[in-house]
mmCIF file of the N, C-alpha and C atoms, coordinates in Angstrom:
data_MODEL
# 
_entry.id   MODEL 
# 
loop_
_atom_site.group_PDB 
_atom_site.id 
_atom_site.type_symbol 
_atom_site.label_atom_id 
_atom_site.label_alt_id 
_atom_site.label_comp_id 
_atom_site.label_asym_id 
_atom_site.label_entity_id 
_atom_site.label_seq_id 
_atom_site.pdbx_PDB_ins_code 
_atom_site.Cartn_x 
_atom_site.Cartn_y 
_atom_site.Cartn_z 
_atom_site.occupancy 
_atom_site.B_iso_or_equiv 
_atom_site.pdbx_formal_charge 
_atom_site.auth_seq_id 
_atom_site.auth_comp_id 
_atom_site.auth_asym_id 
_atom_site.auth_atom_id 
_atom_site.pdbx_PDB_model_num 
ATOM 1   N N  . UNK A 1 1  ? 103.235 -42.869 -144.082 1.00 0.00 ? 1  UNK A N  1 
ATOM 2   C CA . UNK A 1 1  ? 103.889 -42.342 -142.911 1.00 0.00 ? 1  UNK A CA 1 
ATOM 3   C C  . UNK A 1 1  ? 105.406 -42.533 -142.986 1.00 0.00 ? 1  UNK A C  1 
ATOM 4   N N  . UNK A 1 2  ? 105.816 -43.712 -143.389 1.00 0.00 ? 2  UNK A N  1 
ATOM 5   C CA . UNK A 1 2  ? 107.256 -43.979 -143.445 1.00 0.00 ? 2  UNK A CA 1 
ATOM 6   C C  . UNK A 1 2  ? 107.931 -43.149 -144.539 1.00 0.00 ? 2  UNK A C  1 
ATOM 7   N N  . UNK A 1 3  ? 107.211 -42.908 -145.635 1.00 0.00 ? 3  UNK A N  1 
ATOM 8   C CA . UNK A 1 3  ? 107.763 -42.069 -146.705 1.00 0.00 ? 3  UNK A CA 1 
ATOM 9   C C  . UNK A 1 3  ? 107.992 -40.649 -146.191 1.00 0.00 ? 3  UNK A C  1 
ATOM 10  N N  . UNK A 1 4  ? 107.082 -40.145 -145.380 1.00 0.00 ? 4  UNK A N  1 
ATOM 11  C CA . UNK A 1 4  ? 107.235 -38.798 -144.829 1.00 0.00 ? 4  UNK A CA 1 
ATOM 12  C C  . UNK A 1 4  ? 108.440 -38.735 -143.889 1.00 0.00 ? 4  UNK A C  1 
ATOM 13  N N  . UNK A 1 5  ? 108.636 -39.782 -143.112 1.00 0.00 ? 5  UNK A N  1 
ATOM 14  C CA . UNK A 1 5  ? 109.778 -39.824 -142.202 1.00 0.00 ? 5  UNK A CA 1 
ATOM 15  C C  . UNK A 1 5  ? 111.079 -39.884 -142.995 1.00 0.00 ? 5  UNK A C  1 
ATOM 16  N N  . UNK A 1 6  ? 111.098 -40.661 -144.076 1.00 0.00 ? 6  UNK A N  1 
ATOM 17  C CA . UNK A 1 6  ? 112.292 -40.742 -144.913 1.00 0.00 ? 6  UNK A CA 1 
ATOM 18  C C  . UNK A 1 6  ? 112.583 -39.392 -145.579 1.00 0.00 ? 6  UNK A C  1 
ATOM 19  N N  . UNK A 1 7  ? 111.516 -38.753 -146.041 1.00 0.00 ? 7  UNK A N  1 
ATOM 20  C CA . UNK A 1 7  ? 111.690 -37.453 -146.682 1.00 0.00 ? 7  UNK A CA 1 
ATOM 21  C C  . UNK A 1 7  ? 112.211 -36.427 -145.680 1.00 0.00 ? 7  UNK A C  1 
ATOM 22  N N  . UNK A 1 8  ? 111.689 -36.443 -144.472 1.00 0.00 ? 8  UNK A N  1 
ATOM 23  C CA . UNK A 1 8  ? 112.151 -35.517 -143.443 1.00 0.00 ? 8  UNK A CA 1 
ATOM 24  C C  . UNK A 1 8  ? 113.611 -35.797 -143.092 1.00 0.00 ? 8  UNK A C  1 
ATOM 25  N N  . UNK A 1 9  ? 113.969 -37.063 -143.006 1.00 0.00 ? 9  UNK A N  1 
ATOM 26  C CA . UNK A 1 9  ? 115.352 -37.441 -142.723 1.00 0.00 ? 9  UNK A CA 1 
ATOM 27  C C  . UNK A 1 9  ? 116.276 -36.966 -143.849 1.00 0.00 ? 9  UNK A C  1 
ATOM 28  N N  . UNK A 1 10 ? 115.821 -37.150 -145.083 1.00 0.00 ? 10 UNK A N  1 
ATOM 29  C CA . UNK A 1 10 ? 116.602 -36.709 -146.238 1.00 0.00 ? 10 UNK A CA 1 
ATOM 30  C C  . UNK A 1 10 ? 116.803 -35.196 -146.200 1.00 0.00 ? 10 UNK A C  1 
ATOM 31  N N  . UNK A 1 11 ? 115.747 -34.452 -145.896 1.00 0.00 ? 11 UNK A N  1 
ATOM 32  C CA . UNK A 1 11 ? 115.838 -32.994 -145.827 1.00 0.00 ? 11 UNK A CA 1 
ATOM 33  C C  . UNK A 1 11 ? 116.810 -32.551 -144.720 1.00 0.00 ? 11 UNK A C  1 
ATOM 34  N N  . UNK A 1 12 ? 116.779 -33.238 -143.599 1.00 0.00 ? 12 UNK A N  1 
ATOM 35  C CA . UNK A 1 12 ? 117.698 -32.898 -142.514 1.00 0.00 ? 12 UNK A CA 1 
ATOM 36  C C  . UNK A 1 12 ? 119.141 -33.140 -142.923 1.00 0.00 ? 12 UNK A C  1 
ATOM 37  N N  . UNK A 1 13 ? 119.383 -34.277 -143.585 1.00 0.00 ? 13 UNK A N  1 
ATOM 38  C CA . UNK A 1 13 ? 120.741 -34.576 -144.039 1.00 0.00 ? 13 UNK A CA 1 
ATOM 39  C C  . UNK A 1 13 ? 121.206 -33.564 -145.085 1.00 0.00 ? 13 UNK A C  1 
ATOM 40  N N  . UNK A 1 14 ? 120.305 -33.191 -145.980 1.00 0.00 ? 14 UNK A N  1 
ATOM 41  C CA . UNK A 1 14 ? 120.635 -32.211 -147.002 1.00 0.00 ? 14 UNK A CA 1 
ATOM 42  C C  . UNK A 1 14 ? 120.954 -30.862 -146.362 1.00 0.00 ? 14 UNK A C  1 
ATOM 43  N N  . UNK A 1 15 ? 120.152 -30.469 -145.381 1.00 0.00 ? 15 UNK A N  1 
ATOM 44  C CA . UNK A 1 15 ? 120.374 -29.204 -144.675 1.00 0.00 ? 15 UNK A CA 1 
ATOM 45  C C  . UNK A 1 15 ? 121.734 -29.199 -143.975 1.00 0.00 ? 15 UNK A C  1 
ATOM 46  N N  . UNK A 1 16 ? 122.070 -30.317 -143.312 1.00 0.00 ? 16 UNK A N  1 
ATOM 47  C CA . UNK A 1 16 ? 123.367 -30.415 -142.644 1.00 0.00 ? 16 UNK A CA 1 
ATOM 48  C C  . UNK A 1 16 ? 124.511 -30.343 -143.650 1.00 0.00 ? 16 UNK A C  1 
ATOM 49  N N  . UNK A 1 17 ? 124.330 -30.997 -144.781 1.00 0.00 ? 17 UNK A N  1 
ATOM 50  C CA . UNK A 1 17 ? 125.348 -30.972 -145.819 1.00 0.00 ? 17 UNK A CA 1 
ATOM 51  C C  . UNK A 1 17 ? 125.546 -29.554 -146.353 1.00 0.00 ? 17 UNK A C  1 
ATOM 52  N N  . UNK A 1 18 ? 124.447 -28.859 -146.621 1.00 0.00 ? 18 UNK A N  1 
ATOM 53  C CA . UNK A 1 18 ? 124.541 -27.485 -147.105 1.00 0.00 ? 18 UNK A CA 1 
ATOM 54  C C  . UNK A 1 18 ? 125.158 -26.561 -146.059 1.00 0.00 ? 18 UNK A C  1 
ATOM 55  N N  . UNK A 1 19 ? 124.797 -26.763 -144.804 1.00 0.00 ? 19 UNK A N  1 
ATOM 56  C CA . UNK A 1 19 ? 125.383 -25.958 -143.731 1.00 0.00 ? 19 UNK A CA 1 
ATOM 57  C C  . UNK A 1 19 ? 126.898 -26.149 -143.656 1.00 0.00 ? 19 UNK A C  1 
ATOM 58  N N  . UNK A 1 20 ? 127.327 -27.399 -143.793 1.00 0.00 ? 20 UNK A N  1 
ATOM 59  C CA . UNK A 1 20 ? 128.760 -27.685 -143.776 1.00 0.00 ? 20 UNK A CA 1 
ATOM 60  C C  . UNK A 1 20 ? 129.484 -27.046 -144.949 1.00 0.00 ? 20 UNK A C  1 
ATOM 61  N N  . UNK A 1 21 ? 128.867 -27.122 -146.121 1.00 0.00 ? 21 UNK A N  1 
ATOM 62  C CA . UNK A 1 21 ? 129.466 -26.532 -147.315 1.00 0.00 ? 21 UNK A CA 1 
ATOM 63  C C  . UNK A 1 21 ? 129.551 -25.014 -147.171 1.00 0.00 ? 21 UNK A C  1 
ATOM 64  N N  . UNK A 1 22 ? 128.489 -24.398 -146.684 1.00 0.00 ? 22 UNK A N  1 
ATOM 65  C CA . UNK A 1 22 ? 128.500 -22.954 -146.474 1.00 0.00 ? 22 UNK A CA 1 
ATOM 66  C C  . UNK A 1 22 ? 129.560 -22.546 -145.460 1.00 0.00 ? 22 UNK A C  1 
ATOM 67  N N  . UNK A 1 23 ? 129.752 -23.365 -144.446 1.00 0.00 ? 23 UNK A N  1 
ATOM 68  C CA . UNK A 1 23 ? 130.783 -23.077 -143.448 1.00 0.00 ? 23 UNK A CA 1 
ATOM 69  C C  . UNK A 1 23 ? 132.171 -23.133 -144.082 1.00 0.00 ? 23 UNK A C  1 
ATOM 70  N N  . UNK A 1 24 ? 132.403 -24.123 -144.951 1.00 0.00 ? 24 UNK A N  1 
ATOM 71  C CA . UNK A 1 24 ? 133.684 -24.216 -145.649 1.00 0.00 ? 24 UNK A CA 1 
ATOM 72  C C  . UNK A 1 24 ? 133.920 -22.991 -146.527 1.00 0.00 ? 24 UNK A C  1 
ATOM 73  N N  . UNK A 1 25 ? 132.882 -22.548 -147.234 1.00 0.00 ? 25 UNK A N  1 
ATOM 74  C CA . UNK A 1 25 ? 133.016 -21.355 -148.072 1.00 0.00 ? 25 UNK A CA 1 
ATOM 75  C C  . UNK A 1 25 ? 133.326 -20.123 -147.231 1.00 0.00 ? 25 UNK A C  1 
ATOM 76  N N  . UNK A 1 26 ? 132.656 -20.003 -146.096 1.00 0.00 ? 26 UNK A N  1 
ATOM 77  C CA . UNK A 1 26 ? 132.904 -18.855 -145.217 1.00 0.00 ? 26 UNK A CA 1 
ATOM 78  C C  . UNK A 1 26 ? 134.338 -18.858 -144.710 1.00 0.00 ? 26 UNK A C  1 
ATOM 79  N N  . UNK A 1 27 ? 134.844 -20.018 -144.358 1.00 0.00 ? 27 UNK A N  1 
ATOM 80  C CA . UNK A 1 27 ? 136.222 -20.115 -143.877 1.00 0.00 ? 27 UNK A CA 1 
ATOM 81  C C  . UNK A 1 27 ? 137.215 -19.786 -144.988 1.00 0.00 ? 27 UNK A C  1 
ATOM 82  N N  . UNK A 1 28 ? 136.916 -20.221 -146.219 1.00 0.00 ? 28 UNK A N  1 
ATOM 83  C CA . UNK A 1 28 ? 137.789 -19.921 -147.348 1.00 0.00 ? 28 UNK A CA 1 
ATOM 84  C C  . UNK A 1 28 ? 137.808 -18.419 -147.624 1.00 0.00 ? 28 UNK A C  1 
ATOM 85  N N  . UNK A 1 29 ? 136.644 -17.778 -147.566 1.00 0.00 ? 29 UNK A N  1 
ATOM 86  C CA . UNK A 1 29 ? 136.586 -16.328 -147.779 1.00 0.00 ? 29 UNK A CA 1 
ATOM 87  C C  . UNK A 1 29 ? 137.337 -15.596 -146.667 1.00 0.00 ? 29 UNK A C  1 
ATOM 88  N N  . UNK A 1 30 ? 137.190 -16.070 -145.464 1.00 0.00 ? 30 UNK A N  1 
ATOM 89  C CA . UNK A 1 30 ? 137.869 -15.436 -144.338 1.00 0.00 ? 30 UNK A CA 1 
ATOM 90  C C  . UNK A 1 30 ? 139.380 -15.573 -144.489 1.00 0.00 ? 30 UNK A C  1 
ATOM 91  N N  . UNK A 1 31 ? 139.838 -16.736 -144.974 1.00 0.00 ? 31 UNK A N  1 
ATOM 92  C CA . UNK A 1 31 ? 141.267 -16.960 -145.173 1.00 0.00 ? 31 UNK A CA 1 
ATOM 93  C C  . UNK A 1 31 ? 141.817 -16.046 -146.267 1.00 0.00 ? 31 UNK A C  1 
ATOM 94  N N  . UNK A 1 32 ? 140.989 -15.718 -147.257 1.00 0.00 ? 32 UNK A N  1 
ATOM 95  C CA . UNK A 1 32 ? 141.416 -14.827 -148.329 1.00 0.00 ? 32 UNK A CA 1 
ATOM 96  C C  . UNK A 1 32 ? 141.391 -13.371 -147.893 1.00 0.00 ? 32 UNK A C  1 
ATOM 97  N N  . UNK A 1 33 ? 140.776 -13.094 -146.758 1.00 0.00 ? 33 UNK A N  1 
ATOM 98  C CA . UNK A 1 33 ? 140.722 -11.734 -146.262 1.00 0.00 ? 33 UNK A CA 1 
ATOM 99  C C  . UNK A 1 33 ? 139.549 -10.942 -146.794 1.00 0.00 ? 33 UNK A C  1 
ATOM 100 N N  . UNK A 1 34 ? 138.565 -11.608 -147.359 1.00 0.00 ? 34 UNK A N  1 
ATOM 101 C CA . UNK A 1 34 ? 137.395 -10.901 -147.861 1.00 0.00 ? 34 UNK A CA 1 
ATOM 102 C C  . UNK A 1 34 ? 136.507 -10.506 -146.695 1.00 0.00 ? 34 UNK A C  1 
ATOM 103 N N  . UNK A 1 35 ? 135.997 -9.307  -146.767 1.00 0.00 ? 35 UNK A N  1 
ATOM 104 C CA . UNK A 1 35 ? 135.139 -8.815  -145.706 1.00 0.00 ? 35 UNK A CA 1 
ATOM 105 C C  . UNK A 1 35 ? 133.685 -8.900  -146.124 1.00 0.00 ? 35 UNK A C  1 
ATOM 106 N N  . UNK A 1 36 ? 132.816 -8.845  -145.154 1.00 0.00 ? 36 UNK A N  1 
ATOM 107 C CA . UNK A 1 36 ? 131.388 -8.890  -145.427 1.00 0.00 ? 36 UNK A CA 1 
ATOM 108 C C  . UNK A 1 36 ? 130.840 -7.478  -145.465 1.00 0.00 ? 36 UNK A C  1 
ATOM 109 N N  . UNK A 1 37 ? 129.907 -7.217  -146.372 1.00 0.00 ? 37 UNK A N  1 
ATOM 110 C CA . UNK A 1 37 ? 129.344 -5.875  -146.476 1.00 0.00 ? 37 UNK A CA 1 
ATOM 111 C C  . UNK A 1 37 ? 128.398 -5.573  -145.329 1.00 0.00 ? 37 UNK A C  1 
ATOM 112 N N  . UNK A 1 38 ? 128.099 -4.304  -145.104 1.00 0.00 ? 38 UNK A N  1 
ATOM 113 C CA . UNK A 1 38 ? 127.103 -3.974  -144.091 1.00 0.00 ? 38 UNK A CA 1 
ATOM 114 C C  . UNK A 1 38 ? 125.740 -4.542  -144.488 1.00 0.00 ? 38 UNK A C  1 
ATOM 115 N N  . UNK A 1 39 ? 124.971 -4.983  -143.525 1.00 0.00 ? 39 UNK A N  1 
ATOM 116 C CA . UNK A 1 39 ? 123.715 -5.664  -143.847 1.00 0.00 ? 39 UNK A CA 1 
ATOM 117 C C  . UNK A 1 39 ? 122.497 -4.792  -143.623 1.00 0.00 ? 39 UNK A C  1 
ATOM 118 N N  . UNK A 1 40 ? 122.664 -3.503  -143.341 1.00 0.00 ? 40 UNK A N  1 
ATOM 119 C CA . UNK A 1 40 ? 121.499 -2.665  -143.083 1.00 0.00 ? 40 UNK A CA 1 
ATOM 120 C C  . UNK A 1 40 ? 120.761 -2.281  -144.358 1.00 0.00 ? 40 UNK A C  1 
ATOM 121 N N  . UNK A 1 41 ? 121.372 -2.386  -145.503 1.00 0.00 ? 41 UNK A N  1 
ATOM 122 C CA . UNK A 1 41 ? 120.721 -2.066  -146.763 1.00 0.00 ? 41 UNK A CA 1 
ATOM 123 C C  . UNK A 1 41 ? 120.723 -3.315  -147.630 1.00 0.00 ? 41 UNK A C  1 
ATOM 124 N N  . UNK A 1 42 ? 119.573 -3.664  -148.185 1.00 0.00 ? 42 UNK A N  1 
ATOM 125 C CA . UNK A 1 42 ? 119.479 -4.912  -148.946 1.00 0.00 ? 42 UNK A CA 1 
ATOM 126 C C  . UNK A 1 42 ? 120.199 -4.833  -150.280 1.00 0.00 ? 42 UNK A C  1 
ATOM 127 N N  . UNK A 1 43 ? 120.446 -3.627  -150.812 1.00 0.00 ? 43 UNK A N  1 
ATOM 128 C CA . UNK A 1 43 ? 121.102 -3.504  -152.106 1.00 0.00 ? 43 UNK A CA 1 
ATOM 129 C C  . UNK A 1 43 ? 122.617 -3.455  -151.985 1.00 0.00 ? 43 UNK A C  1 
ATOM 130 N N  . UNK A 1 44 ? 123.119 -3.148  -150.821 1.00 0.00 ? 44 UNK A N  1 
ATOM 131 C CA . UNK A 1 44 ? 124.562 -3.028  -150.658 1.00 0.00 ? 44 UNK A CA 1 
ATOM 132 C C  . UNK A 1 44 ? 125.326 -4.329  -150.838 1.00 0.00 ? 44 UNK A C  1 
ATOM 133 N N  . UNK A 1 45 ? 124.850 -5.474  -150.348 1.00 0.00 ? 45 UNK A N  1 
ATOM 134 C CA . UNK A 1 45 ? 125.664 -6.685  -150.505 1.00 0.00 ? 45 UNK A CA 1 
ATOM 135 C C  . UNK A 1 45 ? 125.994 -7.015  -151.948 1.00 0.00 ? 45 UNK A C  1 
ATOM 136 N N  . UNK A 1 46 ? 125.014 -7.002  -152.840 1.00 0.00 ? 46 UNK A N  1 
ATOM 137 C CA . UNK A 1 46 ? 125.317 -7.346  -154.222 1.00 0.00 ? 46 UNK A CA 1 
ATOM 138 C C  . UNK A 1 46 ? 126.200 -6.280  -154.858 1.00 0.00 ? 46 UNK A C  1 
ATOM 139 N N  . UNK A 1 47 ? 125.963 -5.013  -154.541 1.00 0.00 ? 47 UNK A N  1 
ATOM 140 C CA . UNK A 1 47 ? 126.792 -3.946  -155.061 1.00 0.00 ? 47 UNK A CA 1 
ATOM 141 C C  . UNK A 1 47 ? 128.206 -4.058  -154.521 1.00 0.00 ? 47 UNK A C  1 
ATOM 142 N N  . UNK A 1 48 ? 128.324 -4.350  -153.235 1.00 0.00 ? 48 UNK A N  1 
ATOM 143 C CA . UNK A 1 48 ? 129.625 -4.491  -152.602 1.00 0.00 ? 48 UNK A CA 1 
ATOM 144 C C  . UNK A 1 48 ? 130.441 -5.593  -153.275 1.00 0.00 ? 48 UNK A C  1 
ATOM 145 N N  . UNK A 1 49 ? 129.835 -6.762  -153.475 1.00 0.00 ? 49 UNK A N  1 
ATOM 146 C CA . UNK A 1 49 ? 130.569 -7.863  -154.082 1.00 0.00 ? 49 UNK A CA 1 
ATOM 147 C C  . UNK A 1 49 ? 130.860 -7.606  -155.551 1.00 0.00 ? 49 UNK A C  1 
ATOM 148 N N  . UNK A 1 50 ? 129.970 -6.885  -156.236 1.00 0.00 ? 50 UNK A N  1 
ATOM 149 C CA . UNK A 1 50 ? 130.234 -6.543  -157.631 1.00 0.00 ? 50 UNK A CA 1 
ATOM 150 C C  . UNK A 1 50 ? 131.446 -5.630  -157.732 1.00 0.00 ? 50 UNK A C  1 
ATOM 151 N N  . UNK A 1 51 ? 131.512 -4.644  -156.855 1.00 0.00 ? 51 UNK A N  1 
ATOM 152 C CA . UNK A 1 51 ? 132.654 -3.733  -156.874 1.00 0.00 ? 51 UNK A CA 1 
ATOM 153 C C  . UNK A 1 51 ? 133.942 -4.447  -156.486 1.00 0.00 ? 51 UNK A C  1 
ATOM 154 N N  . UNK A 1 52 ? 133.853 -5.326  -155.498 1.00 0.00 ? 52 UNK A N  1 
ATOM 155 C CA . UNK A 1 52 ? 135.041 -6.094  -155.094 1.00 0.00 ? 52 UNK A CA 1 
ATOM 156 C C  . UNK A 1 52 ? 135.529 -6.961  -156.256 1.00 0.00 ? 52 UNK A C  1 
ATOM 157 N N  . UNK A 1 53 ? 134.592 -7.585  -156.994 1.00 0.00 ? 53 UNK A N  1 
ATOM 158 C CA . UNK A 1 53 ? 134.958 -8.404  -158.141 1.00 0.00 ? 53 UNK A CA 1 
ATOM 159 C C  . UNK A 1 53 ? 135.651 -7.548  -159.200 1.00 0.00 ? 53 UNK A C  1 
ATOM 160 N N  . UNK A 1 54 ? 135.072 -6.402  -159.499 1.00 0.00 ? 54 UNK A N  1 
ATOM 161 C CA . UNK A 1 54 ? 135.680 -5.527  -160.497 1.00 0.00 ? 54 UNK A CA 1 
ATOM 162 C C  . UNK A 1 54 ? 137.080 -5.106  -160.079 1.00 0.00 ? 54 UNK A C  1 
ATOM 163 N N  . UNK A 1 55 ? 137.245 -4.723  -158.841 1.00 0.00 ? 55 UNK A N  1 
ATOM 164 C CA . UNK A 1 55 ? 138.554 -4.265  -158.375 1.00 0.00 ? 55 UNK A CA 1 
ATOM 165 C C  . UNK A 1 55 ? 139.593 -5.372  -158.356 1.00 0.00 ? 55 UNK A C  1 
ATOM 166 N N  . UNK A 1 56 ? 139.199 -6.572  -157.968 1.00 0.00 ? 56 UNK A N  1 
ATOM 167 C CA . UNK A 1 56 ? 140.170 -7.665  -157.828 1.00 0.00 ? 56 UNK A CA 1 
ATOM 168 C C  . UNK A 1 56 ? 140.410 -8.450  -159.106 1.00 0.00 ? 56 UNK A C  1 
ATOM 169 N N  . UNK A 1 57 ? 139.382 -8.606  -159.947 1.00 0.00 ? 57 UNK A N  1 
ATOM 170 C CA . UNK A 1 57 ? 139.502 -9.488  -161.097 1.00 0.00 ? 57 UNK A CA 1 
ATOM 171 C C  . UNK A 1 57 ? 139.573 -8.756  -162.438 1.00 0.00 ? 57 UNK A C  1 
ATOM 172 N N  . UNK A 1 58 ? 138.790 -7.707  -162.599 1.00 0.00 ? 58 UNK A N  1 
ATOM 173 C CA . UNK A 1 58 ? 138.687 -7.063  -163.904 1.00 0.00 ? 58 UNK A CA 1 
ATOM 174 C C  . UNK A 1 58 ? 139.716 -5.966  -164.076 1.00 0.00 ? 58 UNK A C  1 
ATOM 175 N N  . UNK A 1 59 ? 139.818 -5.063  -163.102 1.00 0.00 ? 59 UNK A N  1 
ATOM 176 C CA . UNK A 1 59 ? 140.706 -3.919  -163.229 1.00 0.00 ? 59 UNK A CA 1 
ATOM 177 C C  . UNK A 1 59 ? 142.095 -4.225  -162.675 1.00 0.00 ? 59 UNK A C  1 
ATOM 178 N N  . UNK A 1 60 ? 142.713 -5.260  -163.190 1.00 0.00 ? 60 UNK A N  1 
ATOM 179 C CA . UNK A 1 60 ? 144.026 -5.632  -162.677 1.00 0.00 ? 60 UNK A CA 1 
ATOM 180 C C  . UNK A 1 60 ? 145.162 -5.051  -163.504 1.00 0.00 ? 60 UNK A C  1 
ATOM 181 N N  . UNK A 1 61 ? 144.895 -4.680  -164.751 1.00 0.00 ? 61 UNK A N  1 
ATOM 182 C CA . UNK A 1 61 ? 145.937 -4.116  -165.609 1.00 0.00 ? 61 UNK A CA 1 
ATOM 183 C C  . UNK A 1 61 ? 145.743 -2.615  -165.723 1.00 0.00 ? 61 UNK A C  1 
ATOM 184 N N  . UNK A 1 62 ? 146.768 -1.871  -165.390 1.00 0.00 ? 62 UNK A N  1 
ATOM 185 C CA . UNK A 1 62 ? 146.674 -0.415  -165.536 1.00 0.00 ? 62 UNK A CA 1 
ATOM 186 C C  . UNK A 1 62 ? 147.110 -0.035  -166.946 1.00 0.00 ? 62 UNK A C  1 
ATOM 187 N N  . UNK A 1 63 ? 146.404 0.895   -167.581 1.00 0.00 ? 63 UNK A N  1 
ATOM 188 C CA . UNK A 1 63 ? 146.765 1.285   -168.946 1.00 0.00 ? 63 UNK A CA 1 
ATOM 189 C C  . UNK A 1 63 ? 148.083 2.049   -168.967 1.00 0.00 ? 63 UNK A C  1 
ATOM 190 N N  . UNK A 1 64 ? 148.843 1.825   -170.012 1.00 0.00 ? 64 UNK A N  1 
ATOM 191 C CA . UNK A 1 64 ? 150.132 2.497   -170.180 1.00 0.00 ? 64 UNK A CA 1 
ATOM 192 C C  . UNK A 1 64 ? 149.975 3.683   -171.126 1.00 0.00 ? 64 UNK A C  1 
ATOM 193 N N  . UNK A 1 65 ? 151.048 4.412   -171.306 1.00 0.00 ? 65 UNK A N  1 
ATOM 194 C CA . UNK A 1 65 ? 151.022 5.548   -172.221 1.00 0.00 ? 65 UNK A CA 1 
ATOM 195 C C  . UNK A 1 65 ? 150.750 5.096   -173.653 1.00 0.00 ? 65 UNK A C  1 
ATOM 196 N N  . UNK A 1 66 ? 151.263 3.943   -174.048 1.00 0.00 ? 66 UNK A N  1 
ATOM 197 C CA . UNK A 1 66 ? 151.022 3.428   -175.404 1.00 0.00 ? 66 UNK A CA 1 
ATOM 198 C C  . UNK A 1 66 ? 149.532 3.196   -175.653 1.00 0.00 ? 66 UNK A C  1 
ATOM 199 N N  . UNK A 1 67 ? 148.842 2.780   -174.659 1.00 0.00 ? 67 UNK A N  1 
ATOM 200 C CA . UNK A 1 67 ? 147.399 2.561   -174.795 1.00 0.00 ? 67 UNK A CA 1 
ATOM 201 C C  . UNK A 1 67 ? 146.699 3.885   -175.122 1.00 0.00 ? 67 UNK A C  1 
ATOM 202 N N  . UNK A 1 68 ? 147.053 4.940   -174.414 1.00 0.00 ? 68 UNK A N  1 
ATOM 203 C CA . UNK A 1 68 ? 146.388 6.217   -174.614 1.00 0.00 ? 68 UNK A CA 1 
ATOM 204 C C  . UNK A 1 68 ? 146.827 6.915   -175.906 1.00 0.00 ? 68 UNK A C  1 
ATOM 205 N N  . UNK A 1 69 ? 147.998 6.598   -176.424 1.00 0.00 ? 69 UNK A N  1 
ATOM 206 C CA . UNK A 1 69 ? 148.479 7.228   -177.652 1.00 0.00 ? 69 UNK A CA 1 
ATOM 207 C C  . UNK A 1 69 ? 147.699 6.806   -178.885 1.00 0.00 ? 69 UNK A C  1 
ATOM 208 N N  . UNK A 1 70 ? 146.961 5.707   -178.825 1.00 0.00 ? 70 UNK A N  1 
ATOM 209 C CA . UNK A 1 70 ? 146.238 5.234   -180.003 1.00 0.00 ? 70 UNK A CA 1 
ATOM 210 C C  . UNK A 1 70 ? 144.962 6.039   -180.273 1.00 0.00 ? 70 UNK A C  1 
ATOM 211 N N  . UNK A 1 71 ? 144.527 6.855   -179.352 1.00 0.00 ? 71 UNK A N  1 
ATOM 212 C CA . UNK A 1 71 ? 143.293 7.616   -179.534 1.00 0.00 ? 71 UNK A CA 1 
ATOM 213 C C  . UNK A 1 71 ? 143.565 8.969   -180.175 1.00 0.00 ? 71 UNK A C  1 
ATOM 214 N N  . UNK A 1 72 ? 142.582 9.458   -180.901 1.00 0.00 ? 72 UNK A N  1 
ATOM 215 C CA . UNK A 1 72 ? 142.641 10.756  -181.586 1.00 0.00 ? 72 UNK A CA 1 
ATOM 216 C C  . UNK A 1 72 ? 143.825 10.860  -182.534 1.00 0.00 ? 72 UNK A C  1 
ATOM 217 N N  . UNK A 1 73 ? 144.118 9.784   -183.245 1.00 0.00 ? 73 UNK A N  1 
ATOM 218 C CA . UNK A 1 73 ? 145.243 9.797   -184.176 1.00 0.00 ? 73 UNK A CA 1 
ATOM 219 C C  . UNK A 1 73 ? 144.778 9.906   -185.623 1.00 0.00 ? 73 UNK A C  1 
ATOM 220 N N  . UNK A 1 74 ? 143.492 9.754   -185.866 1.00 0.00 ? 74 UNK A N  1 
ATOM 221 C CA . UNK A 1 74 ? 142.986 9.865   -187.238 1.00 0.00 ? 74 UNK A CA 1 
ATOM 222 C C  . UNK A 1 74 ? 141.571 10.413  -187.192 1.00 0.00 ? 74 UNK A C  1 
ATOM 223 N N  . UNK A 1 75 ? 141.113 10.835  -188.375 1.00 0.00 ? 75 UNK A N  1 
ATOM 224 C CA . UNK A 1 75 ? 139.749 11.322  -188.445 1.00 0.00 ? 75 UNK A CA 1 
ATOM 225 C C  . UNK A 1 75 ? 138.926 10.370  -189.310 1.00 0.00 ? 75 UNK A C  1 
ATOM 226 N N  . UNK A 1 76 ? 137.654 10.511  -189.224 1.00 0.00 ? 76 UNK A N  1 
ATOM 227 C CA . UNK A 1 76 ? 136.781 9.630   -190.014 1.00 0.00 ? 76 UNK A CA 1 
ATOM 228 C C  . UNK A 1 76 ? 136.776 9.977   -191.463 1.00 0.00 ? 76 UNK A C  1 
# 
């Protein structure tokens, strides 16, 4: 009986800790200006965040004319 009470207490503390951590993450995202995707479609959230990641992190350098000049310059 006492083990079950300890386990329940541990789970409650863990839940509170996770809730606090999630709240901190939400506040950090809000401070960065990140918006939340619409929740009516289950596939949109992951797609939304994937596109946001690509736009903010991956596609940060725009190609220059020198980049495009290297193509079609020789044949096989």
